[in-house]
N, C-alpha and C positions, 0 to 999 in steps of 0.2 A: 312241615314248617320247616323255614330256613332255618341253619345255625346259623348263629350271630357270636362272636365275641368279641369282647373290649380288650383294646389292644394298646398299648401309647404310641406314639408315635414314632414313625423312624422315616427313612428314607424311600426301605420301600413302598410306603404308600403318597407319596410325591405327588403322583398325577392325579393320583384320588383326591388329593387334597386341595388339588392346584382345579380339579374342575368342582368339586364340592362349595367351595368360595365364590368358582364364577356361577354358578346355579344360584347364590343366597345373592351375590350383587346383580343377578339378573332379575332375578324377582322380587328386589328392594326387600327381603326378610331381615330377620333380625336375626345376631347370630349367635345367639345368647350359649354359654357353656365352651364356644370356640377359642378363650385368649383374645391377643391379639390377631384373628386372623384377618380380620378387615383393613386391619391398617397393614398386615406384612405379607405384602404378594408373592415374596419368595416362598417356598416350601421350607426349602430347608434351612432358610432364617427362622422360618416362625416354629418350625421342629427345634433347633436352637433353642429358642427367645420361652417357647415353652417349658424345655428339659430348666432353663436357667430359674423357673420361676417353681421347679416343686421342691427344689432345698433350699432350708432355711440359710446355710450358709450364702446360697447366689439371687436369694428371692428380692428385689427390689424392699428397701425399707417400710414406701408408702402401701405397700402389698400383704396380702397373705399368702404362705404356702399351698398351689392347688398341684394336685393330681389331674392332668389330662388325658380320657381316653377318646380313643377311634373304637366308635362300635362299627363290625365289617360285617358283613355275609359272606362267609365263609365258600361258597359254591361261585361265585365271581367277583371274589376279594372289592365287593364294591364298598364306597365307606357312605353308607348308612345314617349315621350321627357321630354327633359329638357328646361328650359328657366333663364337663369340670365340678374336681370335687374341691372345694376349701375346706384344708384343714383346721381352722379355726376359723373365728369371725371376729373384724372387728366392728367400730362405731358403723358406719355406714352398710356392711354386711349384716349385722347385728338388725338394723331397722326395716332395708330392705331386698336384698339380693337374698340371704342365703349362705348355706355349706353348698349349694346347687346349683349348676347351670347346666342346661343341655338342649340339642334341638336336632332336629331330622332334616335329615334332604327334602328340599321343597318336594319335588319327582317321586319321593318315596315316603310321603305322610297317608295319612289316616290306612295303616296298613296292620296298627299294632307297635310298633317296633319303639316309641318311645316310652311307651310301659314297661315293653320286656327290658329297654338299656337301663330305664330308670331301679329297674327291678335286680338286675344282674350288676348294677353299682355300691346295690346298699352293704353288701356286705364286705367289701374294700373299704365302708365308710366305718363302720364296726374294726375289721381289720387294723385302725388309724388310730384308735381308741374313744371312737363317738359314739356318747351313747343314745343321743336324740341329731338329729338334723333337720335344719331348719330349711325346707322352698320356699318361694315365692312365685308369682305368674299375673300376670297382666289380668286386670278382673273381666276382660271380655273375651281371652282367651280358654273358650270352653276345653277343647283337646287337653290341654295341659293340668287346668284343674281336675282333669276326669282322669289322666297321668298320675298325679301327685296322689289322691283318694280313692284310686286302685291300689297304689302302694301303700297307703296305712294312712294315708296324710289327716291330719286334725286338723280343723280352720282356726286360725288364734287371730286375725283382725285384720282390716284393709286400712293401708296406708298409703299417702299420696306424696309420690317421688315429686318434690318441684322440677329437679333438673331436664327430667326425660318427660314430665308435667303429665302422668299415668300414674293410673291408681295399680295396684299391689293388693295379689292375697297372702296373707301367709300363711306358711300351714308347719306342722313338726311332725316326724317320723320316727316315732320311738323302736329304738335297732336292740332293744334289751329282751 
């Protein structure tokens, strides 16, 4: 089984970040848990933006503080996925998106990486003081639903997000 690590974005992974972004754009994929990566092409600029949003004193007022991790396969230093952990919920996050967003590189899907990445990230959630986390997925995203359920997710409800015009299933994972 491949050894994978969660690590914060650094210049060391700039080429992998660029390739990850390119793969998602070419696949017309949703870049959940990637912060501003769709909008910011320069990996160093994106890393700085991600770092700024990770500190309460530099996070834009309209956002919540969030920590973003890269999920790196150690054997080849390949960026497999990204997961963003929001330290608190604002009204929008409480209603629709939750504490956690994640994605797995299109070419690395269906290998169990999302389930492992979420499992590996949950201790950090507890470390920052969260007793439970909310996580949502598109109601048609069977793989994400399975990932959440495999990590102890308990279904709460399905809500319609009017801006993106999607139905989202909301789950809670108890960390106690």
